[in-house]
Structure formats: C-alpha cells, structure tokens
C-alpha positions in Angstrom: -14.8 21.5 5.8 -14.5 18.2 7.8 -17.5 16.6 9.5 -16.6 15.8 13.2 -19.7 13.6 13.5 -18.2 11.1 11.2 -15.7 8.4 12.5 -12.1 9.5 12.2 -9.7 7.4 10.2 -6.0 6.8 11.1 -4.0 5.9 7.9 -0.8 4.2 8.9 1.7 4.6 6.0 4.5 2.0 5.9 7.4 2.9 3.5 9.4 0.6 1.2 13.1 0.4 0.5 15.5 3.3 0.4 13.4 5.7 2.5 15.2 8.2 4.8 13.6 10.7 7.3 13.7 13.6 4.8 12.1 11.4 2.1 9.4 10.2 4.5 8.6 13.8 5.5 8.4 14.8 1.8 6.1 11.9 1.1 3.9 12.8 4.0 3.5 16.3 2.7 2.6 15.0 -0.8 -0.1 12.7 0.7 -1.7 15.6 2.6 -1.6 17.8 -0.5 -3.2 15.0 -2.7 -5.9 14.5 -0.1 -6.6 18.2 0.1 -6.7 18.4 -3.8 -9.3 15.6 -3.8 -11.5 17.4 -1.2 -11.3 20.6 -3.1 -12.5 18.8 -6.3 -15.1 16.8 -4.5 -16.9 19.5 -2.5 -19.1 18.4 0.4 -17.9 14.8 -0.1 -15.3 12.6 1.7 -15.5 14.8 4.8 -14.4 12.3 7.6 -11.3 13.3 9.4 -8.2 11.4 8.3 -5.0 11.4 10.4 -1.9 10.3 8.5 1.1 8.8 10.4 4.3 7.5 8.8 5.8 4.4 10.3 9.6 4.4 10.0 10.7 0.8 10.3 14.2 1.7 8.9 15.0 3.2 12.3 15.2 -0.4 13.6 18.1 -1.4 11.4 21.3 -1.8 13.2 23.6 1.3 13.1 26.6 -1.0 13.3 25.6 -2.9 10.1 25.1 0.5 8.3 28.5 1.6 9.3 30.1 -1.6 7.9 28.3 -1.1 4.6 29.6 2.5 4.4 33.2 1.3 5.0 33.1 -1.3 2.2 31.5 1.1 -0.4 33.8 2.4 -3.1 34.6 6.1 -3.0 33.9 6.7 -6.7 30.5 7.9 -7.7 29.7 8.2 -4.0 26.3 9.9 -4.3 25.0 7.2 -6.7 26.4 4.4 -4.7 24.7 5.7 -1.5 21.4 5.6 -3.3 22.0 2.1 -4.8 23.1 0.8 -1.4 19.8 1.7 0.2 17.6 -0.6 -2.0 19.4 -4.0 -1.9 20.5 -3.3 1.7 17.0 -2.8 3.0 15.9 -6.0 1.2 18.8 -8.0 2.5 18.1 -6.8 6.0 14.5 -8.0 5.8 15.7 -11.4 4.5 18.0 -11.7 7.6 16.3 -13.4 10.6 17.3 -11.0 13.4 16.7 -7.8 11.3 13.3 -9.1 10.0 12.2 -9.6 13.6 13.4 -6.1 14.5 11.6 -4.5 11.5 8.3 -6.2 12.2 8.4 -5.4 15.9 9.2 -1.7 15.0 6.1 -1.5 12.7 3.9 -3.1 15.4 5.3 -0.9 18.2 4.8 2.4 16.2 1.3 1.3 15.0 0.2 0.5 18.6 1.7 3.8 19.8 -0.2 5.9 17.3 -3.4 4.0 17.9 -3.2 4.4 21.7 -2.2 8.0 21.3 -5.3 8.9 19.2 -8.0 6.5 20.2 -9.0 8.5 23.3 -9.1 11.7 21.4 -11.1 10.2 18.5 -13.7 7.7 19.9 -14.6 5.0 17.3 -11.3 5.6 15.5 -10.9 3.4 12.4 -7.4 2.3 11.3 -6.2 1.3 7.8 -2.8 0.6 6.4 -1.2 2.0 3.2 2.0 0.1 2.5 4.5 0.8 -0.3 6.9 -1.7 -1.9 8.7 -3.9 0.6 6.5 -2.3 3.3 3.6 -4.3 1.9 5.5 -7.6 2.5 6.3 -6.5 6.0 2.7 -5.7 6.8 1.5 -8.9 5.2 3.8 -10.9 7.3 2.7 -9.0 10.4 -1.0 -9.4 9.8 -0.9 -13.0 8.8 1.5 -14.0 11.6 3.9 -15.6 9.2 7.0 -14.5 11.1 5.3 -15.2 14.5 5.0 -18.9 13.4 8.8 -18.9 12.9 9.7 -16.9 16.0 6.7 -17.2 18.4 8.4 -15.6 21.4 10.0 -12.7 19.6 7.4 -11.1 17.4 5.1 -8.3 18.6 1.5 -7.9 17.5 -0.8 -5.1 16.6 -3.4 -4.8 19.4 -6.3 -3.3 17.5 -8.4 -4.2 14.4 -7.5 -3.1 10.9 -10.2 -1.8 8.5 -8.5 -1.8 5.1 -5.1 -2.8 3.7 -3.9 -0.8 0.6 -0.7 -2.0 -1.0 1.0 0.1 -3.7 3.9 -0.7 -5.9 4.0 -4.1 -4.2 6.2 -7.1 -4.9 4.0 -9.2 -2.5 2.9 -11.5 -5.4 6.5 -12.2 -6.2 7.4 -13.0 -2.6 4.5 -15.3 -2.2 5.3 -17.1 -5.5 8.9 -17.8 -4.4 7.9 -19.3 -1.0 6.1 -22.5 -0.1 3.5 -20.7 2.0 -0.1 -20.6 0.8 -1.3 -17.2 -0.3 -3.6 -15.7 2.4 -6.3 -13.3 1.3 -6.4 -10.9 4.2 -10.1 -10.0 3.8 -11.3 -13.6 3.4 -9.3 -14.5 6.5 -11.0 -11.9 8.6 -7.8 -9.9 9.1 -9.1 -6.8 7.3 -12.4 -5.7 5.7 -10.8 -4.6 2.4 -7.6 -5.7 0.7 -6.5 -3.7 -2.4 -3.4 -4.1 -4.6 -2.9 -0.9 -6.5 -0.1 -0.2 -9.0 1.1 2.0 -11.8 1.2 0.1 -15.2 4.8 0.9 -15.7 6.0 0.1 -12.1 8.7 -2.6 -12.6 8.6 -3.5 -8.9 4.8 -4.2 -8.7 3.1 -7.6 -9.2 -0.5 -8.8 -9.4 -2.1 -11.0 -6.8 -5.4 -12.1 -8.5 -3.6 -14.9 -10.5 -2.5 -16.4 -7.2 -6.2 -17.1 -6.3 -7.4 -20.6 -7.1 -10.1 -20.7 -9.8 -10.0 -16.9 -10.3 -10.8 -16.0 -13.9 -8.1 -14.4 -16.0 -9.1 -10.7 -16.0 -7.2 -7.5 -16.6 -6.8 -5.4 -13.4 -9.7 -3.1 -12.6 -9.0 0.5 -13.5 -8.8 3.1 -10.8 -11.2 5.9 -11.7 -9.8 9.3 -12.9 -10.6 11.6 -10.0 -11.9 14.6 -12.0 -14.7 12.8 -13.8 -14.9 9.7 -11.6 -14.2 7.7 -14.7 -11.6 7.5 -17.4 -9.0 9.8 -19.0 -9.8 10.7 -22.6 -6.8 9.0 -24.0 -7.7 5.7 -22.2 -11.4 5.6 -22.9 -11.2 3.7 -26.3 -8.7 1.2 -24.9 -10.9 0.6 -21.9 -14.1 0.0 -23.9 -12.3 -2.4 -26.2 -11.1 -4.4 -23.2 -14.6 -4.4 -21.7 -16.1 -5.7 -24.9 -13.5 -8.5 -25.0 -14.2 -9.4 -21.4 -18.0 -9.6 -21.9 -17.4 -12.0 -24.8 -15.3 -14.3 -22.6 -17.1 -14.2 -19.3 -20.6 -13.7 -18.1 -20.9 -10.0 -17.0 -22.8 -11.0 -13.9 -19.9 -13.3 -12.8 -17.5 -10.4 -13.3 -19.7 -8.1 -11.3 -19.9 -10.5 -8.4 -16.2 -11.0 -8.1 -14.1 -9.3 -5.3 -11.4 -7.5 -7.2 -8.0 -7.1 -5.7 -5.8 -5.8 -8.5 -6.3 -2.1 -9.5 -4.2 -0.2 -12.1 -3.8 3.5 -12.2 -4.5 5.2 -15.5 -1.4 6.7 -17.1 -1.1 10.4 -17.7 -1.0 11.7 -21.3 2.7 12.2 -21.2 3.3 8.8 -19.7 1.1 7.3 -22.3 3.1 8.9 -25.1 6.6 8.3 -23.6 6.9 5.0 -21.8 10.3 5.8 -20.4 8.8 8.6 -18.3 6.2 6.3 -16.9 8.9 3.7 -16.0 11.0 6.4 -14.2 8.1 7.7 -12.1 6.1 4.4 -11.8 7.4 3.2 -8.5 7.9 6.5 -6.7 5.0 8.6 -8.0 2.2 7.2 -5.9 2.4 9.8 -3.1 1.1 12.7 -5.3 -1.5 10.7 -7.2 -4.9 12.3 -6.6 -6.5 9.3 -8.4 -5.0 6.9 -5.8 -6.1 9.0 -2.8 -9.6 9.5 -4.3 -9.8 5.7 -4.5 -8.5 5.3 -0.9 -10.8 8.0 0.5 -13.9 6.5 -1.1 -13.1 3.1 0.4 -12.5 4.6 3.8 -15.8 6.4 3.6 -17.8 3.5 2.3 -17.6 1.4 5.4 -20.8 1.1 7.6 -20.9 2.2 11.2 -20.7 -1.4 12.6 -17.7 -2.7 14.5 -14.6 -3.4 12.4 -13.6 -7.0 11.7 -11.4 -8.5 14.4 -7.8 -8.8 13.3 -7.2 -12.0 15.2 -3.8 -10.8 16.2 
C-alpha cells in the first residue's frame, strides 16, 4: 500500500536507559506494529515508505566497567538488582567524560552508517530522530554540539541533515534546568525543521520544555489527537473543552494559534484515567505501542514539502 513516488523517511530510534538487545528488538517490533495499525485505520493516507533503525549506544559502554558493577552487586534479589543496576548505571556512564564521548560517537557513527547505507537506494531520503528518555539528552547534545565544545577533537558528527526531532518521555528539560547552558530550540537554530516533546501525563521521567522559553505564555501542553477519530477520547472531551475555554479567556486565541508548540501530551486510556497507578507504571515504557504517538509522528513526516531539508550545521 506504500507509494514509491513519495520520498522515503528514515526514522532513527535512540533508546534510553536500561535497554538491552532483546528489549530493543521488542520495541522495534512494537513500532512497526503501531505504524501498520495506523496505516490500516487511515486507508490511502500516510503512504510514504518509512525505514526504522534502532541505534544501540549502549554497545559503546565499556565491558570492563560492566563486569566491575556485576562483581559489587549483592547476590540477594539478583533479578531485581540487575534491572535496577541498568538505570542509574547508564545515567552515570553518560555523566562520565570518557563514556559520554563514547556514547555520542556511537550514536553519530551508527546514524551515519544507516544513512550512507540507505541514501543510494532511496534518493531524496529524509531522516528524522525519535529519542526516548536519556536518548533525547544524548541527541540534543549531539545536534547542538554541546559536547563538541568541551571535547573538540574527540566528538564525531552526523554528516547529513535532520528533518524532525521527536523526543518522548524526555528528562531534557530537567537536564537543561540544572546546567548553566542556554536552552537551544533546535528548530529555531536551524538544526531541524520540527522539534516535538511528547509525553504521557503519568510519565514520572518526562519534563516540559515550553516553560524554558523566554516570554512564552503559560499554556497547558497541546493534546496529541486520538488516532481513531483524529480528535479526543470520549472520557477526555469535557476536560479538554473546559481547558480550551479557560485558555481563550486568558489569552487571545489568535496569539495561541500563531505559537509554535513544543510540548505535546498523549491522552490517557480509559483504564489509565480510572486508575492512576496503572498509568504511572506504563507511562515511561508504553510509548512504543502507542498508535496515537505514531499517527502524530507519521503526520509530521508526511507534512513536509518537497524542498531541501534544513542544513544541520554539523
């Protein structure tokens, strides 16, 4: 059902903390299934070819360091401790100079490899990034050149332009708030065409970025449309219209319409809406099978004109 006359899209997926090869494969299959579900629902729409490639930056972490961590881990509750080790360990690795350089270089190398491998086969190939959790911080540092400023002779670069940057379940807002660096809007800086921060309302790892923008009005995040009716789920309609009425009373509607929105919230499912604990448990790890998320992403990929992509200045 794809249209080979449309430009193909390469979606580079950059994982967050705690990901292992089997988890990456499972997430890849979930993404493909979600995209296929969207296409089945939206017949004769969104027909550009999309190639999905997972970037495994964790492979760059030193085996020696991993073995040391395994040696110092207590033997009791071993399975739970292995899982818990993954999250803080990945974060600490990225906060360590040598490992941060290795991780960013691994992302750049794999991205360049996939682009070079596919660009001859798909002329006019457009490339976007989908980054989850810590992966969004890694990609932000890569695109803005933050780490390159610190280590100019050690950091590799992406050698092709990026169309869109989608970050999901992202702590980027927290990272930026805790550092002296100025927040850099990737689209306004010409590094990408579109920059989207998407999160589940109960994701405890996700943070907003619109409040970091100088003189930006205080607005609730924009709602990601429900895929089936391109609008809102029945149990969220009333809440949404109440919010909209409040906003129109506080701001000029034309001003709101003219704004570039960056923060987008997924609508909760009925069960999540009724039982908050369920939403919290699935909030950070449930993005990969969200048809609403991939409907949003696919619409953004298909909405670009046929002109040349914005240079990434890398």
